[in-house]
MARBA-3410 file (N, C-alpha, C, O; in Angstrom, 1 decimal):
148
11.0,16.2,-45.8,11.0,17.7,-46.0,10.3,18.1,-44.7,10.9,18.9,-44.1 ~ 9.1,17.7,-44.1,8.7,18.2,-43.5,9.9,18.0,-41.4,9.8,18.7,-40.3 ~ 10.6,17.0,-41.6,11.6,17.3,-40.2,12.0,18.7,-40.3,11.5,19.4,-39.4 ~ 12.8,19.3,-41.0,13.3,20.6,-41.2,12.4,21.3,-40.6,12.5,21.7,-39.4 ~ 11.2,21.5,-41.6,10.4,22.5,-41.2,9.9,22.4,-39.5,10.0,23.3,-38.7
9.3,20.8,-39.3,9.6,20.9,-37.9,10.3,21.8,-36.4,10.0,22.4,-35.4 ~ 11.3,21.4,-37.2,12.2,22.0,-36.4,12.6,23.2,-36.1,13.1,23.6,-35.1 ~ 12.3,23.9,-37.4,12.2,25.5,-37.3,11.1,26.2,-36.5,11.2,27.2,-35.9 ~ 10.0,25.4,-36.7,9.0,25.6,-35.7,9.3,25.6,-34.5,9.4,26.7,-34.0 ~ 9.7,24.4,-33.8,9.7,24.6,-32.6,11.1,25.3,-32.1,11.5,25.3,-30.9
11.7,25.9,-33.4,13.0,27.2,-32.3,12.0,28.2,-32.6,12.2,29.2,-31.9 ~ 10.8,28.3,-33.5,10.4,30.0,-33.4,9.5,30.1,-32.4,9.3,31.1,-31.7 ~ 8.8,28.7,-32.3,7.7,28.6,-31.2,7.7,27.2,-29.9,6.8,26.4,-29.6 ~ 8.6,27.5,-29.6,9.0,26.0,-28.6,7.4,26.0,-27.8,6.8,27.0,-27.4 ~ 6.9,24.7,-27.7,6.0,24.2,-26.7,6.1,23.9,-25.1,7.0,23.2,-24.6
5.3,24.3,-24.6,5.4,23.9,-22.9,4.6,23.4,-22.8,3.5,23.8,-23.2 ~ 4.9,22.0,-22.1,3.6,21.3,-21.6,3.9,21.5,-20.1,5.0,21.4,-19.5 ~ 2.2,22.1,-19.5,1.8,22.8,-18.6,1.4,21.6,-17.3,0.3,21.1,-17.4 ~ 2.1,21.2,-16.6,1.6,19.9,-15.6,0.1,20.3,-14.9,-0.6,21.3,-15.2 ~ -0.2,19.4,-14.1,-1.5,19.7,-13.5,-1.4,20.0,-12.6,-2.4,20.5,-12.1
0.0,20.1,-11.6,0.2,21.0,-10.8,-0.1,22.2,-10.8,-0.9,22.7,-10.0 ~ 0.8,22.6,-11.8,1.0,24.0,-12.1,-0.3,24.5,-12.4,-0.4,25.7,-12.1 ~ -1.5,23.9,-13.1,-2.7,24.6,-13.6,-3.8,24.8,-12.2,-4.7,25.5,-12.2 ~ -3.3,23.8,-11.1,-4.1,23.4,-10.4,-4.1,24.9,-9.1,-4.9,25.3,-8.3 ~ -2.7,25.2,-9.4,-2.1,26.2,-8.2,-2.8,27.2,-8.7,-3.0,28.2,-7.9
-3.2,27.2,-10.2,-4.1,28.6,-11.1,-5.6,28.4,-10.4,-6.3,29.2,-9.6 ~ -5.8,27.3,-10.8,-7.7,27.3,-10.8,-7.9,26.8,-9.2,-9.0,26.6,-8.7 ~ -6.9,26.8,-8.6,-7.7,26.5,-7.1,-7.2,27.6,-6.1,-7.3,27.3,-4.9 ~ -6.7,29.3,-6.7,-5.7,29.7,-5.9,-5.2,29.4,-4.8,-5.7,29.6,-3.7 ~ -4.3,28.7,-5.1,-3.2,27.9,-3.8,-2.3,29.2,-3.3,-1.4,29.8,-3.9
-2.9,29.5,-1.9,-1.4,30.4,-1.3,-0.4,30.1,-1.6,0.1,30.9,-2.3 ~ 0.3,29.0,-1.4,1.7,28.7,-1.3,2.5,28.8,-3.2,3.7,29.2,-3.4 ~ 1.7,28.4,-4.2,2.3,28.6,-5.0,1.5,29.2,-6.6,2.0,29.4,-7.8 ~ 0.2,29.4,-6.2,-0.2,30.5,-7.4,0.4,31.1,-7.9,0.3,30.9,-9.1 ~ 1.4,32.2,-7.5,2.2,33.4,-7.7,3.2,32.8,-8.9,3.2,33.1,-10.1
3.8,32.1,-8.4,4.9,31.0,-9.0,4.4,30.6,-10.4,5.0,30.8,-11.5 ~ 3.1,29.9,-10.2,2.7,28.9,-11.1,2.1,30.2,-12.0,2.5,30.1,-13.1 ~ 1.5,31.0,-11.8,1.3,32.0,-13.0,2.1,32.5,-13.6,2.2,32.5,-14.8 ~ 2.9,33.0,-12.6,4.3,33.5,-13.8,4.6,32.8,-14.6,4.5,33.0,-15.8 ~ 5.2,31.5,-14.2,5.5,30.1,-15.1,4.8,30.5,-16.6,5.4,30.8,-17.7
3.6,30.4,-16.2,2.8,30.2,-17.5,2.7,31.5,-18.1,2.5,31.6,-19.3 ~ 2.8,32.3,-17.7,3.2,33.5,-18.5,4.3,34.0,-19.4,4.3,34.5,-20.5 ~ 5.6,33.5,-18.4,7.0,33.3,-18.9,6.8,32.6,-20.3,7.1,33.2,-21.4 ~ 6.2,31.2,-20.3,6.3,30.5,-21.1,5.4,30.6,-22.6,5.7,30.2,-23.7 ~ 4.2,31.5,-22.0,3.4,32.0,-23.4,4.0,32.5,-24.1,3.9,32.3,-25.3
5.2,33.7,-23.4,5.6,34.5,-24.3,6.7,34.2,-25.1,7.2,34.9,-25.9 ~ 7.1,33.1,-24.9,8.2,32.1,-26.0,7.7,31.4,-26.9,8.3,31.2,-28.0 ~ 6.4,30.8,-26.5,6.0,29.5,-27.1,4.2,29.7,-27.0,3.4,30.6,-26.9 ~ 4.0,28.3,-27.2,3.0,27.8,-27.2,2.6,26.8,-26.1,3.4,25.9,-25.9 ~ 1.4,26.9,-25.3,1.0,26.2,-24.2,0.3,24.8,-24.5,-0.5,24.8,-25.4
0.6,23.7,-24.1,-0.2,22.7,-24.2,-0.2,21.6,-22.9,0.6,21.5,-22.0 ~ -1.3,21.0,-23.0,-1.9,19.9,-22.1,-2.4,18.4,-23.2,-2.6,18.4,-24.4 ~ -2.5,17.5,-22.4,-2.7,16.0,-22.7,-3.9,15.9,-21.9,-4.5,16.5,-21.0 ~ -4.4,14.3,-22.8,-5.6,13.9,-21.9,-5.5,13.5,-20.5,-6.5,13.2,-19.9 ~ -3.8,13.5,-19.9,-3.8,12.6,-18.5,-3.9,14.1,-17.5,-4.4,14.2,-16.4
-3.3,15.2,-18.3,-3.3,16.4,-17.5,-4.4,17.0,-18.0,-4.2,18.2,-17.8 ~ -5.8,16.8,-18.7,-7.1,17.5,-18.7,-7.8,16.2,-17.9,-9.0,16.2,-17.8 ~ -7.4,15.5,-17.5,-8.4,14.5,-16.3,-8.1,14.5,-15.3,-8.8,13.9,-14.4 ~ -6.5,15.1,-14.8,-6.3,15.4,-13.7,-7.1,16.5,-13.1,-7.6,16.2,-12.0 ~ -7.2,17.9,-13.6,-7.4,18.6,-13.6,-8.9,18.6,-13.6,-9.5,19.5,-13.0
-9.6,17.8,-14.1,-10.9,17.6,-14.3,-11.9,17.3,-13.2,-13.1,17.7,-13.1 ~ -11.0,16.6,-12.5,-11.9,16.4,-10.7,-12.4,17.7,-9.8,-13.1,17.4,-8.8 ~ -12.2,19.1,-10.0,-12.5,19.9,-9.7,-13.7,21.1,-10.5,-14.0,22.3,-10.3 ~ -14.1,20.1,-11.7,-15.2,20.5,-12.7,-16.3,19.6,-12.1,-16.1,18.6,-11.4 ~ -17.6,20.4,-12.6,-19.0,19.3,-12.5,-19.2,19.5,-14.0,-19.4,18.3,-14.4
-19.2,20.4,-15.2,-19.4,20.2,-16.3,-18.1,20.6,-16.7,-17.4,21.5,-16.1 ~ -17.8,19.8,-18.2,-16.7,19.7,-19.2,-16.7,21.0,-19.9,-15.7,21.4,-20.5 ~ -17.8,21.7,-19.8,-18.2,23.3,-20.5,-17.4,24.5,-19.5,-17.0,25.7,-19.6 ~ -17.4,23.7,-18.6,-16.9,24.9,-17.0,-15.2,24.5,-17.1,-14.2,25.2,-16.9 ~ -15.2,23.3,-17.6,-13.2,23.0,-17.3,-12.8,23.8,-18.7,-11.7,24.4,-18.8
-13.7,23.8,-19.9,-12.9,24.3,-20.7,-13.2,25.8,-21.0,-12.9,26.2,-22.1 ~ -13.6,26.3,-20.3,-14.0,27.8,-19.9,-12.8,28.6,-19.1,-12.4,29.7,-19.0 ~ -12.4,27.0,-18.2,-11.2,27.9,-17.1,-9.6,27.2,-17.6,-8.5,27.4,-17.1 ~ -10.2,26.3,-18.9,-8.3,26.2,-19.3,-9.0,25.8,-21.0,-9.4,24.7,-21.3 ~ -9.0,27.0,-21.8,-9.3,27.5,-23.1,-8.6,26.4,-24.0,-7.5,25.9,-23.6
-9.0,25.9,-25.1,-8.0,25.5,-25.9,-7.2,26.3,-26.7,-6.2,25.9,-27.2 ~ -7.9,27.9,-26.8,-7.2,28.8,-27.5,-6.1,29.3,-26.6,-5.3,30.1,-27.2 ~ -5.8,29.0,-25.4,-4.3,29.0,-24.5,-3.8,28.0,-24.4,-2.5,28.2,-24.5 ~ -4.1,26.7,-24.2,-3.5,25.4,-23.6,-3.9,24.4,-25.0,-5.0,23.7,-25.1 ~ -2.8,24.4,-26.2,-3.5,23.2,-27.2,-3.8,22.0,-27.0,-2.8,21.2,-27.0
-4.9,21.5,-26.8,-4.6,19.8,-26.3,-3.4,19.1,-27.7,-3.3,19.3,-28.9 ~ -2.9,18.6,-27.0,-1.7,17.6,-27.6,-2.6,15.9,-27.0,-3.2,15.5,-25.9 ~ -2.4,15.3,-28.4,-2.5,13.5,-28.5,-1.2,13.1,-27.5,-0.1,13.7,-27.4 ~ -1.6,11.9,-26.8,0.2,11.5,-26.8,0.6,10.5,-27.2,0.1,9.4,-27.1 ~ 1.8,10.8,-27.8,2.3,10.2,-28.6,2.2,8.3,-28.7,1.8,7.5,-27.8
2.4,8.3,-29.2,2.4,6.4,-29.5,3.8,6.1,-29.0,4.0,5.0,-28.5 ~ 4.5,6.8,-29.2,6.1,6.1,-28.7,6.2,6.7,-27.5,7.3,6.4,-26.9 ~ 5.5,7.3,-26.8,5.8,8.1,-25.7,5.3,6.8,-24.4,5.5,7.1,-23.2 ~ 4.6,5.0,-24.9,4.4,4.4,-24.3,5.8,3.4,-24.2,6.2,2.9,-23.2 ~ 6.2,3.3,-25.2,7.6,2.3,-24.8,8.8,3.3,-23.8,9.2,2.8,-22.8
9.2,4.5,-24.1,9.7,5.4,-23.0,8.9,4.9,-21.0,9.5,4.4,-20.1 ~ 6.9,5.5,-21.2,7.1,4.8,-20.0,7.3,3.5,-19.6,7.4,3.6,-18.4 ~ 7.4,2.4,-20.0,7.9,1.3,-20.0,9.2,1.5,-19.2,9.5,1.4,-18.0 ~ 9.6,1.7,-20.2,11.3,2.0,-19.3,12.0,2.5,-18.2,13.0,2.2,-17.6 ~ 11.3,3.5,-18.3,11.3,4.8,-16.9,10.8,3.9,-15.6,11.3,3.9,-14.5
9.5,3.1,-15.9,8.5,2.5,-15.2,9.7,1.3,-14.6,9.9,0.9,-13.5 ~ 10.1,1.0,-15.6,10.9,-0.4,-15.2,12.1,-0.1,-14.1,12.6,-0.7,-13.1 ~ 12.4,1.4,-14.7,13.8,1.6,-13.2,13.4,2.2,-12.0,14.2,2.1,-11.0 ~ 11.7,3.1,-12.0,11.2,2.4,-10.9,11.3,1.7,-10.4,12.2,1.7,-9.5 ~ 10.3,0.3,-10.9,10.3,-0.5,-10.0,11.4,-1.1,-9.4,11.4,-1.6,-8.3
12.8,-1.2,-10.3,13.7,-1.7,-10.0,14.5,-0.8,-8.9,15.6,-1.4,-8.6 ~ 14.4,0.2,-8.3,14.8,1.0,-7.5,13.8,1.2,-6.1,14.0,1.8,-5.1 ~ 13.0,0.4,-6.4,12.1,0.4,-5.2,10.7,0.8,-5.4,9.9,0.3,-4.5 ~ 10.1,1.5,-6.5,9.3,1.8,-6.6,7.8,0.6,-6.2,8.0,-0.6,-6.3 ~ 6.5,1.3,-5.7,5.9,0.2,-5.0,4.3,0.1,-6.1,3.3,-0.6,-5.9
4.4,1.5,-7.4,3.1,0.8,-7.8,3.5,0.1,-9.0,4.5,-0.1,-9.6 ~ 2.2,-0.2,-9.1,2.2,-1.7,-10.2,1.7,-1.6,-11.4,1.7,-2.4,-12.3 ~ 1.1,-0.3,-11.5,0.6,0.2,-12.8,1.5,1.9,-13.2,1.7,2.8,-12.4 ~ 2.0,2.1,-14.9,2.7,3.6,-15.1,1.8,4.3,-14.3,0.6,4.0,-14.1 ~ 2.4,5.5,-13.7,1.5,6.8,-12.8,1.8,7.7,-14.4,2.7,7.7,-15.3
0.3,8.6,-14.2,0.4,9.8,-15.1,1.3,10.3,-15.4,1.6,10.5,-16.6 ~ 2.6,10.6,-13.8,3.7,11.6,-14.2,4.8,11.0,-15.1,5.8,11.7,-15.5 ~ 4.5,9.1,-15.6,5.5,8.9,-16.4,5.0,9.4,-17.9,5.6,9.9,-18.8 ~ 4.0,9.1,-18.0,3.1,9.5,-19.4,3.5,11.2,-19.6,3.9,11.5,-20.7 ~ 3.3,12.0,-18.7,3.3,13.3,-18.7,5.0,13.4,-19.1,5.3,14.2,-20.0
6.0,12.6,-18.4,7.4,12.8,-18.5,7.5,12.4,-20.0,8.3,13.1,-20.7 ~ 6.9,11.5,-20.6,7.5,10.6,-21.9,7.1,11.6,-23.0,7.7,12.1,-23.9 ~ 6.2,11.7,-22.8,5.1,12.9,-24.0,6.2,13.9,-24.0,6.8,13.9,-25.0 ~ 6.6,15.0,-22.7,7.5,15.9,-22.9,9.1,15.8,-23.8,9.5,16.7,-24.4 ~ 9.8,14.3,-23.8,10.8,13.8,-24.1,10.3,13.1,-25.5,11.1,12.9,-26.4
9.2,12.7,-25.7,9.0,12.2,-27.1,8.7,13.4,-28.3,9.1,13.4,-29.5 ~ 8.2,14.2,-27.8,8.0,15.5,-28.5,9.1,17.0,-28.2,9.0,18.1,-28.7 ~ 10.0,16.5,-27.5,11.0,17.7,-27.1,10.4,19.1,-26.6,10.7,20.3,-27.0 ~ 9.6,18.6,-25.7,8.8,19.9,-25.1,9.5,20.1,-24.1,10.2,19.3,-23.5 ~ 9.3,21.4,-23.6,9.3,21.6,-22.1,8.5,21.1,-21.3,7.5,20.5,-21.8
8.7,21.1,-19.8,7.8,20.5,-19.2,7.8,21.4,-17.8,8.7,21.4,-16.9 ~ 6.5,22.3,-17.6,6.5,23.6,-16.3,5.4,22.6,-15.3,4.3,22.2,-15.6 ~ 6.1,22.2,-14.2,6.2,21.4,-13.3,6.5,21.8,-11.9,7.4,22.7,-11.8 ~ 5.8,21.2,-10.4,6.2,21.6,-9.5,6.9,20.4,-8.9,7.7,20.5,-8.0 ~ 6.4,19.1,-9.6,6.9,17.9,-9.5,8.7,17.2,-10.1,8.9,16.1,-10.5
9.5,18.2,-10.0,10.3,17.6,-9.9,11.4,16.6,-9.9,12.1,16.5,-11.0 ~ 11.6,16.1,-9.3,12.1,15.1,-8.5,12.1,13.9,-9.5,13.1,13.6,-10.1 ~ 11.1,13.3,-9.5,10.6,12.5,-10.4,11.2,12.3,-11.7,12.1,11.5,-12.1 ~ 10.5,13.5,-12.5,10.7,14.3,-13.7,12.5,13.7,-13.8,12.8,13.0,-14.7 ~ 13.4,14.3,-12.9,14.5,14.8,-13.1,15.5,13.4,-13.4,16.4,13.2,-14.2
14.6,12.6,-12.3,15.1,11.0,-12.0,15.0,10.0,-13.7,16.0,9.4,-14.1 ~ 13.9,9.9,-14.3,13.6,9.1,-14.8,13.0,9.6,-16.3,12.4,8.9,-17.1 ~ 13.6,11.0,-16.5,13.3,12.0,-17.6,14.3,12.9,-17.8,14.1,14.1,-17.8 ~ 15.2,12.5,-18.0,16.4,13.5,-18.0,16.7,14.7,-19.1,17.0,15.8,-18.8 ~ 16.5,14.1,-20.3,16.4,14.8,-21.2,15.4,16.4,-21.4,15.5,17.4,-22.0
14.2,15.8,-20.4,13.4,17.0,-20.6,13.4,18.0,-20.0,13.4,17.8,-18.8 ~ 13.3,19.1,-20.4,14.0,20.8,-19.6,12.7,20.9,-18.7,11.5,20.9,-18.9 ~ 13.2,21.0,-17.9,11.8,21.2,-16.2,12.0,22.9,-16.0,13.1,23.5,-15.7 ~ 11.1,23.3,-16.1,10.5,24.6,-15.3,10.2,24.6,-14.2,9.0,24.4,-13.9 ~ 11.0,24.8,-13.5,10.1,24.3,-11.5,10.7,25.5,-11.0,11.8,26.2,-11.1
9.9,25.5,-10.3,10.6,26.5,-9.0,11.9,26.9,-8.8,12.7,26.6,-9.7 ~ 12.5,27.7,-7.4,13.9,27.4,-7.0,13.8,26.6,-6.4,12.6,26.2,-6.2 ~ 14.8,26.1,-6.0,14.8,25.2,-4.7,14.9,26.0,-3.3,14.9,25.3,-2.2
END
């Protein structure tokens, strides 16, 4: 019974996972990308909810000395805190294997693989500027990216 309700809720209020690249553009006042990132976040907020996960939170935390300052800059009331789905681990493993088979050099899964898998497992849109890897390894994810 909960699955039809969950599907209805997703249609009524889609969730957009906001990648650290987009948040860092805003938080660091990036002269090239801040305007695009602010507009993308605003548009996503108009049609649904925004979310981050622990990896995104960790990536943006490096610019803050105190957790309270980070939580003030990216409040949970605006950016829901989503746990990483356990099933994402399997998708990360498969995507990472494909990456290594294509000549990727890293020896452990990258944070972007977890972020992409999270969006894929949950059916979330992903706001990001780092589209190439997500398009390659997570083709089912609906990406919101700057125009080419």
